[in-house]
C-alpha positions as CSV (number, residue, x, y, z in Angstrom):
1,N,180.6,-82.1,69.9
2,S,179.5,-84.4,66.8
3,R,179.7,-87.5,68.9
4,L,176.4,-86.3,70.5
5,F,174.5,-86.8,67.4
6,S,173.9,-90.0,65.3
7,P,176.0,-91.0,62.5
8,P,174.9,-90.4,58.9
9,P,173.4,-93.7,58.2
10,M,171.2,-93.5,61.5
11,E,170.1,-90.0,60.3
12,A,168.8,-91.4,57.1
13,A,166.9,-94.2,58.8
14,K,165.3,-91.5,61.0
15,A,164.5,-89.3,58.1
16,D,162.7,-92.3,56.4
17,V,160.5,-92.8,59.6
18,V,159.4,-89.1,59.2
19,D,158.9,-89.4,55.6
20,Y,156.6,-92.4,56.2
21,M,154.6,-90.7,59.0
22,N,154.1,-87.7,56.8
23,A,152.8,-89.8,53.8
24,A,150.6,-92.1,55.8
25,I,148.1,-89.2,56.8
26,S,145.0,-91.7,56.8
27,S,144.3,-95.4,56.5
28,F,144.0,-95.0,52.8
29,H,147.2,-93.2,52.5
30,S,149.0,-95.6,54.6
31,V,148.1,-98.5,52.7
32,A,149.3,-96.6,49.4
33,E,152.4,-95.8,51.1
34,V,153.1,-99.5,52.2
35,K,152.1,-100.6,48.6
36,R,154.7,-98.1,47.1
37,R,157.5,-99.4,49.4
38,L,156.7,-103.1,48.8
39,K,156.6,-102.4,45.0
40,S,159.9,-100.8,45.0
41,A,161.3,-103.9,47.0
42,G,160.3,-106.2,44.1
43,F,157.0,-107.5,45.6
44,T,154.2,-108.6,43.2
45,E,150.7,-107.2,43.6
46,I,148.0,-110.0,43.4
47,D,144.3,-109.7,43.3
48,E,142.1,-111.5,46.0
49,R,139.2,-111.7,43.4
50,S,141.6,-113.7,41.1
51,S,143.5,-117.0,41.4
52,W,147.0,-116.7,42.8
53,D,150.2,-118.0,41.4
54,V,152.3,-118.3,44.6
55,H,155.7,-120.2,44.8
56,P,158.5,-120.6,47.2
57,G,160.9,-117.5,46.8
58,G,158.1,-115.3,45.7
59,S,156.9,-112.1,47.4
60,Y,153.4,-110.6,47.1
61,Y,150.8,-108.2,48.4
62,F,147.2,-107.3,48.0
63,S,144.8,-104.7,49.6
64,R,141.2,-104.8,50.6
65,N,138.9,-101.6,50.2
66,G,142.2,-99.6,50.2
67,S,142.5,-99.4,53.9
68,A,143.8,-102.9,54.8
69,I,146.8,-104.6,53.2
70,V,148.3,-108.2,53.4
71,A,151.8,-108.9,52.2
72,F,153.9,-112.1,52.4
73,A,157.2,-113.7,51.2
74,V,157.5,-117.4,51.0
75,G,160.9,-118.8,51.8
76,G,162.9,-120.7,49.2
77,A,163.1,-123.7,51.3
78,F,159.3,-123.8,52.4
79,D,158.0,-127.2,53.3
80,P,154.5,-127.8,53.2
81,A,154.6,-130.6,55.9
82,T,156.8,-128.8,58.4
83,S,156.9,-124.8,57.6
84,G,155.0,-122.2,59.5
85,I,154.2,-118.5,59.1
86,I,155.8,-115.7,61.1
87,L,153.1,-112.9,61.0
88,I,153.4,-109.4,62.1
89,G,149.9,-107.7,62.7
90,A,149.1,-104.0,63.0
91,H,146.3,-101.6,62.1
92,T,146.1,-98.6,59.8
93,D,143.5,-96.4,61.4
94,S,143.8,-93.9,64.2
95,P,141.3,-91.8,66.3
96,C,140.1,-88.8,64.2
97,L,137.2,-86.6,63.3
98,K,135.4,-87.8,60.2
99,L,133.2,-85.7,57.9
100,K,129.5,-86.9,58.2
101,P,127.7,-88.2,55.2
102,V,126.0,-84.8,54.9
103,S,128.8,-82.2,56.2
104,K,127.1,-79.1,55.0
105,L,126.5,-76.9,58.0
106,E,126.0,-73.3,58.7
107,K,126.0,-71.7,62.2
108,E,125.7,-68.2,63.3
109,G,126.8,-66.6,60.1
110,N,129.6,-69.3,59.4
111,V,130.0,-72.2,57.0
112,M,131.1,-75.3,59.1
113,L,131.7,-78.9,58.7
114,G,129.6,-81.6,60.3
115,V,132.0,-84.2,61.9
116,V,131.8,-87.1,64.2
117,G,134.4,-88.8,66.3
118,Y,136.0,-91.9,65.3
119,G,137.5,-94.1,68.1
120,G,138.6,-92.6,71.5
121,G,140.3,-89.6,70.8
122,L,141.6,-86.9,73.1
123,W,139.4,-84.5,71.4
124,H,140.4,-81.3,73.3
125,T,143.8,-81.6,71.5
126,W,142.0,-81.0,68.2
127,F,140.9,-77.5,69.1
128,D,143.1,-74.5,68.1
129,R,144.9,-76.6,65.5
130,D,145.5,-75.7,61.8
131,L,143.3,-78.5,60.2
132,S,142.7,-79.7,56.7
133,V,141.0,-82.8,55.1
134,A,142.5,-86.1,53.6
135,G,140.9,-89.6,52.7
136,R,139.4,-91.0,49.5
137,A,137.1,-89.8,46.8
138,L,134.9,-91.6,44.3
139,V,135.4,-90.0,40.8
140,R,133.3,-90.6,37.9
141,Q,135.4,-91.4,34.7
142,A,134.7,-90.4,31.2
143,D,133.3,-93.9,30.5
144,G,130.9,-93.6,33.5
145,R,133.1,-96.0,35.8
146,L,133.7,-94.9,39.3
147,M,137.4,-94.9,40.5
148,P,138.6,-94.2,44.0
149,K,141.2,-91.4,44.2
150,L,143.2,-90.4,47.2
151,V,142.6,-86.8,48.6
152,R,144.8,-84.6,50.6
153,I,144.9,-80.9,51.1
154,D,147.9,-79.7,53.1
155,K,146.8,-76.0,53.1
156,P,144.9,-75.2,56.6
157,L,141.1,-75.2,55.7
158,A,139.4,-75.6,58.9
159,R,139.8,-74.8,62.6
160,I,137.9,-75.8,65.7
161,S,138.2,-72.7,68.1
162,N,138.3,-73.0,71.8
163,L,136.0,-70.7,73.9
164,A,137.8,-67.9,75.5
165,I,138.3,-68.6,79.2
166,H,136.6,-65.2,80.0
167,L,133.3,-66.9,78.6
168,T,133.5,-70.3,80.3
169,N,131.5,-71.0,83.4
170,A,132.5,-72.2,86.9
171,D,131.7,-75.8,86.1
172,E,133.7,-75.8,82.9
173,R,136.7,-74.3,84.6
174,S,136.5,-76.7,87.6
175,K,136.0,-79.9,85.6
176,G,138.1,-79.3,82.6
177,F,137.2,-79.1,79.0
178,Q,135.1,-82.0,77.9
179,P,134.0,-81.0,74.5
180,N,130.5,-82.0,73.0
181,L,131.4,-83.3,69.5
182,Q,128.1,-82.6,68.1
183,S,127.8,-79.0,69.2
184,Q,131.3,-77.8,69.8
185,A,133.5,-79.8,67.4
186,P,132.3,-78.7,64.0
187,P,135.2,-76.7,62.3
188,M,134.7,-73.3,60.5
189,I,135.9,-73.2,56.9
190,V,134.6,-69.9,55.6
191,S,132.2,-67.0,56.8
192,A,128.9,-66.8,55.4
193,L,129.5,-63.3,54.1
194,R,132.5,-64.4,52.2
195,E,130.7,-67.5,50.9
196,A,128.0,-65.4,49.5
197,L,130.4,-63.1,47.7
198,W,132.0,-66.2,46.1
199,R,128.4,-67.5,44.9
200,E,127.7,-64.1,43.5
201,A,131.0,-64.0,41.6
202,K,130.5,-67.5,40.5
203,A,126.9,-67.0,39.2
204,D,128.2,-64.1,37.1
205,S,130.8,-66.3,35.4
206,A,130.4,-68.6,32.4
207,S,131.4,-71.6,34.5
208,G,129.3,-70.9,37.4
209,A,127.1,-74.0,37.2
210,T,129.9,-76.4,37.3
211,A,131.9,-74.4,40.0
212,I,128.9,-74.1,42.4
213,G,128.0,-77.8,42.4
214,G,127.4,-79.6,39.1
215,T,125.2,-79.5,36.1
216,S,121.6,-80.4,35.6
217,A,122.7,-83.5,33.7
218,R,123.9,-85.0,37.1
219,A,121.4,-86.4,39.5
220,A,121.6,-84.7,42.9
221,D,122.1,-87.8,44.7
222,E,125.0,-88.8,42.5
223,N,126.8,-85.4,43.2
224,A,128.9,-84.6,46.3
225,C,127.6,-81.1,46.2
226,A,124.1,-82.3,47.2
227,R,125.6,-83.4,50.7
228,H,128.7,-81.4,51.1
229,H,129.5,-77.6,50.7
230,P,130.4,-76.7,47.1
231,L,133.3,-74.7,48.4
232,L,134.7,-77.9,49.9
233,V,134.0,-80.0,46.8
234,N,135.8,-77.4,44.7
235,A,138.8,-77.5,46.9
236,I,138.9,-81.2,46.7
237,A,138.4,-81.3,42.9
238,K,141.3,-78.9,42.5
239,A,143.6,-81.0,44.9
240,M,142.8,-84.2,42.5
241,D,142.7,-82.1,39.2
242,V,139.3,-83.3,38.4
243,D,135.9,-81.6,37.7
244,P,133.8,-80.9,40.8
245,S,130.8,-82.4,39.1
246,D,132.6,-85.8,38.7
247,I,133.0,-86.3,42.4
248,V,130.4,-88.5,43.4
249,D,131.2,-89.0,47.0
250,F,134.1,-89.0,49.4
251,E,135.4,-90.5,52.8
252,L,137.2,-87.6,54.6
253,Q,138.7,-87.1,57.9
254,L,140.1,-84.0,59.4
255,I,144.0,-83.9,59.5
256,D,146.6,-81.8,61.4
257,T,148.5,-79.7,58.9
258,Q,151.6,-79.8,61.1
259,P,154.0,-82.4,59.7
260,A,155.8,-85.0,61.6
261,Q,159.3,-84.0,62.8
262,L,162.2,-84.7,65.1
263,G,162.6,-82.8,68.2
264,G,164.3,-82.3,71.5
265,L,167.8,-81.0,72.1
266,F,169.5,-83.9,70.3
267,D,166.5,-84.7,67.7
268,E,165.8,-87.9,69.9
269,F,162.0,-87.5,69.8
270,L,159.7,-88.2,67.0
271,Y,156.5,-85.6,67.2
272,S,153.7,-86.9,65.0
273,G,150.0,-87.8,64.7
274,R,148.9,-91.3,64.3
275,L,152.0,-92.9,65.9
276,D,149.3,-95.3,67.1
277,N,149.6,-97.3,64.9
278,Q,151.5,-96.0,61.9
279,C,154.7,-96.5,63.6
280,S,154.0,-100.3,63.8
281,C,153.0,-100.5,60.2
282,Y,156.2,-98.7,59.3
283,Q,158.3,-101.1,61.5
284,A,156.8,-104.3,60.1
285,T,156.9,-103.1,56.4
286,T,160.5,-102.0,56.8
287,A,161.6,-105.2,58.4
288,L,159.8,-107.3,55.9
289,V,161.7,-105.5,53.1
290,E,165.1,-105.3,54.8
291,A,165.0,-109.2,55.5
292,M,164.5,-110.2,51.9
293,P,168.1,-111.0,51.2
294,S,167.8,-114.1,53.4
295,L,164.5,-115.3,52.0
296,G,166.0,-117.9,49.7
297,A,167.4,-120.1,52.5
298,D,164.1,-119.5,54.8
299,T,161.6,-122.4,55.5
300,S,158.9,-120.2,56.6
301,V,156.4,-117.7,55.2
302,R,157.0,-114.2,56.2
303,M,153.7,-112.1,56.5
304,V,152.3,-108.8,57.4
305,A,148.7,-107.9,57.8
306,F,147.6,-104.3,58.5
307,F,143.9,-104.2,59.4
308,D,141.4,-101.3,59.6
309,H,138.9,-100.5,62.2
310,E,140.9,-101.4,65.3
311,E,140.0,-98.3,67.0
312,V,136.4,-99.1,66.9
313,G,136.3,-102.9,67.5
314,S,137.8,-104.6,64.4
315,N,134.5,-106.0,63.6
316,S,134.4,-105.4,59.7
317,A,135.4,-107.0,56.4
318,T,138.8,-105.2,56.7
319,G,139.1,-105.6,60.5
320,A,140.9,-108.3,62.5
321,E,137.6,-109.8,63.6
322,G,136.6,-110.4,59.8
323,P,137.8,-113.2,57.5
324,L,140.8,-111.3,55.9
325,L,143.5,-113.1,57.7
326,C,142.0,-116.7,57.7
327,D,141.0,-116.3,54.0
328,S,144.6,-115.2,53.1
329,I,146.2,-118.1,55.0
330,A,144.0,-120.6,53.4
331,R,144.7,-119.3,50.0
332,I,148.4,-119.2,50.8
333,N,148.2,-122.8,52.1
334,A,146.2,-124.0,48.9
335,A,148.8,-122.3,46.5
336,L,151.7,-123.9,48.2
337,G,150.3,-127.4,47.6
338,T,149.0,-128.5,51.0
339,G,145.3,-127.7,50.3
340,A,144.1,-131.5,49.6
341,S,145.4,-132.7,53.1
342,D,144.7,-129.4,54.9
343,P,142.1,-127.4,53.2
344,T,141.7,-124.8,55.9
345,G,145.4,-124.4,56.6
346,S,144.9,-125.4,60.2
347,A,148.1,-127.3,60.5
348,L,150.0,-124.4,59.0
349,R,148.4,-122.0,61.4
350,A,149.3,-124.4,64.3
351,R,153.0,-124.1,63.2
352,S,152.9,-120.3,63.2
353,L,153.5,-117.2,65.3
354,H,151.8,-113.9,65.4
355,L,153.3,-110.7,66.7
356,S,150.4,-108.2,67.4
357,V,152.2,-104.9,67.2
358,D,150.5,-101.9,68.7
359,M,151.9,-98.8,70.5
360,A,152.5,-99.2,74.3
361,H,152.1,-96.5,77.1
362,A,155.5,-95.1,78.1
363,L,155.9,-94.1,81.8
364,H,154.8,-90.4,81.9
365,P,157.3,-88.4,84.1
366,N,154.3,-86.2,85.5
367,Y,152.0,-89.2,86.0
368,A,154.3,-91.9,87.2
369,D,151.7,-93.2,89.7
370,R,149.5,-94.4,86.7
371,H,152.0,-97.3,86.2
372,D,152.8,-100.3,88.2
373,K,156.4,-99.5,89.5
374,S,157.8,-102.7,88.0
375,H,155.9,-102.4,84.6
376,G,156.7,-98.8,83.5
377,P,158.2,-98.7,80.1
378,Q,160.7,-96.0,79.3
379,L,161.0,-93.9,76.2
380,G,164.2,-95.3,74.4
381,G,164.0,-98.5,76.4
382,G,163.0,-100.6,73.5
383,L,160.0,-102.8,72.3
384,V,157.5,-103.3,75.1
385,I,156.0,-107.0,75.7
386,K,152.3,-106.6,77.0
387,Y,150.9,-109.0,79.3
388,N,147.5,-109.3,81.0
389,A,146.0,-112.0,83.0
390,D,142.4,-111.5,81.6
391,Q,143.5,-111.9,78.0
392,R,143.1,-108.4,77.1
393,Y,146.6,-109.1,75.6
394,A,147.3,-112.6,74.1
395,T,151.0,-113.0,75.3
396,D,151.8,-116.3,76.8
397,G,155.2,-117.8,78.1
398,P,156.3,-119.4,75.0
399,G,155.5,-116.5,72.9
400,S,157.3,-114.1,75.2
401,V,160.4,-116.4,75.3
402,M,160.4,-116.4,71.4
403,L,160.0,-112.8,71.1
404,R,162.9,-112.1,73.6
405,R,165.0,-114.5,71.6
406,F,164.5,-112.4,68.4
407,A,165.5,-109.3,70.3
408,A,168.5,-110.9,71.7
409,L,169.5,-112.1,68.1
410,A,169.2,-108.6,67.0
411,S,171.2,-107.1,70.2
412,Q,168.0,-105.1,71.0
413,K,166.4,-104.4,74.3
414,V,162.9,-105.3,75.4
415,Q,160.7,-104.0,78.2
416,S,157.5,-105.6,80.0
417,F,154.2,-103.9,80.7
418,A,151.1,-104.9,82.7
419,V,148.7,-102.5,84.0
420,R,148.1,-101.7,87.7
421,A,146.0,-104.3,89.4
422,D,143.5,-101.5,90.3
423,C,143.2,-100.4,86.5
424,R,141.3,-101.6,83.6
425,C,143.2,-102.7,80.5
426,G,142.8,-101.8,76.9
427,S,143.2,-104.4,74.2
428,T,144.2,-104.8,70.6
429,I,144.2,-107.2,67.8
430,G,146.3,-110.0,69.6
431,P,143.5,-111.7,71.3
432,T,141.1,-111.3,68.5
433,T,143.6,-112.8,66.0
434,S,144.5,-115.6,68.3
435,A,141.0,-116.7,68.8
436,N,140.0,-116.4,65.2
437,T,142.9,-118.4,63.7
438,G,144.4,-120.4,66.6
439,I,147.8,-118.8,66.1
440,R,149.9,-118.3,69.2
441,S,150.1,-114.4,69.5
442,V,152.3,-112.1,71.3
443,D,151.2,-108.5,72.0
444,C,154.0,-106.0,71.8
445,G,154.8,-102.4,70.6
446,S,157.0,-99.4,71.0
447,P,156.4,-97.0,74.0
448,Q,154.9,-93.6,73.3
449,L,153.3,-90.6,75.1
450,S,150.2,-88.7,74.4
451,M,148.4,-91.8,72.8
452,H,145.2,-90.7,70.8
453,S,146.1,-87.1,71.0
454,I,146.3,-85.2,67.6
455,R,150.0,-85.0,68.3
456,E,152.0,-87.9,69.9
457,M,155.5,-88.4,71.1
458,M,158.1,-91.2,71.2
459,Q,161.7,-91.9,71.0
460,V,162.8,-92.2,67.4
461,D,165.5,-94.9,68.4
462,D,162.5,-97.0,69.5
463,V,161.1,-97.2,66.0
464,L,164.5,-98.4,64.6
465,N,164.8,-101.0,67.6
466,G,161.4,-102.4,66.7
467,V,162.5,-102.7,63.0
468,E,165.7,-104.7,64.2
469,V,163.6,-107.0,66.2
470,F,161.0,-107.8,63.8
471,K,163.6,-108.3,61.1
472,A,165.3,-110.9,63.4
473,A,161.8,-112.5,63.7
474,F,161.5,-113.0,60.0
475,E,164.9,-114.1,59.6
476,N,165.1,-116.6,62.5
477,F,161.7,-118.0,63.0
478,G,162.0,-120.9,60.7
479,A,165.1,-122.0,62.6
480,L,163.6,-121.4,66.1
481,A,160.1,-122.6,65.6
482,T,160.7,-126.0,67.0
483,A,162.8,-124.9,69.9
484,I,159.7,-124.2,72.1
485,D,157.1,-126.9,71.8
486,L,154.1,-127.2,74.5
487,D,152.1,-129.8,72.3
488,T,154.3,-132.8,73.1
489,S,153.6,-136.1,74.8
490,E,156.8,-135.8,76.9
491,P,156.5,-134.3,80.4
492,L,157.8,-130.6,80.4
493,C,159.9,-131.4,83.5
494,P,161.0,-135.1,83.2
495,E,163.4,-134.8,86.2
496,C,160.4,-133.7,88.5
497,S,157.9,-136.4,87.1
498,A,158.1,-138.5,90.2
499,D,157.1,-135.6,92.3
500,V,154.0,-134.5,90.2
501,G,152.8,-138.0,89.2
502,W,153.9,-138.0,85.6
503,P,155.1,-141.3,84.3
504,A,159.0,-141.5,84.2
């Protein structure tokens, strides 16, 4: 029955989600993919190291360190005295296993990779997976300059094998697998025997010096082969089509080679790594681009900021704790003509709203007791608004009402989430951004299962739900911004002023 399946336009939208997830394999690749989509939509790339020519009706983007990106579009009716910013914030990083600065490692007749955990991953899910590497390399050019270049190898190169159950001890069987990342997580890439045969063959060839790890003309500390196995460096060089001796260094992580895909009986689910938080980056980017036709009549600045290092605290030059956002707003403020009267952009920020978008915990059918019964978001139930009395989430009443209004205008559902009163609560960039900028923030995100696993799961319709809500936010914030105002001299409840002692 064809009515059980989505119509063709919806299928195209879902395919686009899958394409994005497969492209955004690391924070570096995520920023590159966002850049590609913005450029295709007519956005202009600017450089934060140079002056900005920004004007109403224009759309712009810049990146920092290749792992964080800011994009904004200025409404054609922007008014420096009254307009604000509608900002969507997210993060580009996800828990993973990263290669150590010196990754060369041999154990018991096998060549391994030294790795370290980044963030709070469900590390046992990385075992018995077909793994490879991705990230960024610094490559020496013919003129001596160093240029960054993306690295991605889709071929399975590495594997972290589980210990057979027959060899586990009673303690390991009773307490479950809790891997030691130092001793048990290094993946195997080649046997020492096969590596020795490779070295012997290369030594006999005319190009052996370069293939095995550089020439004497390169200082050891300027050659990646001094710190990483030459076989790995050669594989990376081949993937980038460069000479191995020109690879000075790299920042790589392990990746799952299984691509993102739709699943379930009716292809309703999205199975992928890094849904936290690439899904949010996709939603915000797509909404920003799709809302562009209405920019000319808008009074606000539409903005997205995708930070790095959220999974490890955000305290970096590219993280939400750093100056990236405040610097960006100050420069936009100055470029749009309000710098003299408001040099820091504080008035502009006071008229703004931030939607902090990070994935939410869906109700797990096998662990339903882990949620408060009244706050268990369902897969397919729409965007989740997050609340926490201890300010682990920044959502307040006015912000929540505004977000619900955006959803209503888009004819989309929303849900509410708060942790059980006897559970600790995680956090994200909402409170950090709110504290650093003074901008009212609302924490929200689409529901998912298996958060921080190598392979996560969500309803693909929830991805598209978020796109529609955020598109409505970009299109309607300017008109709705004055509808909710707590900073007023009028009593909030004039008809009750006699009861509470307020002046009539």
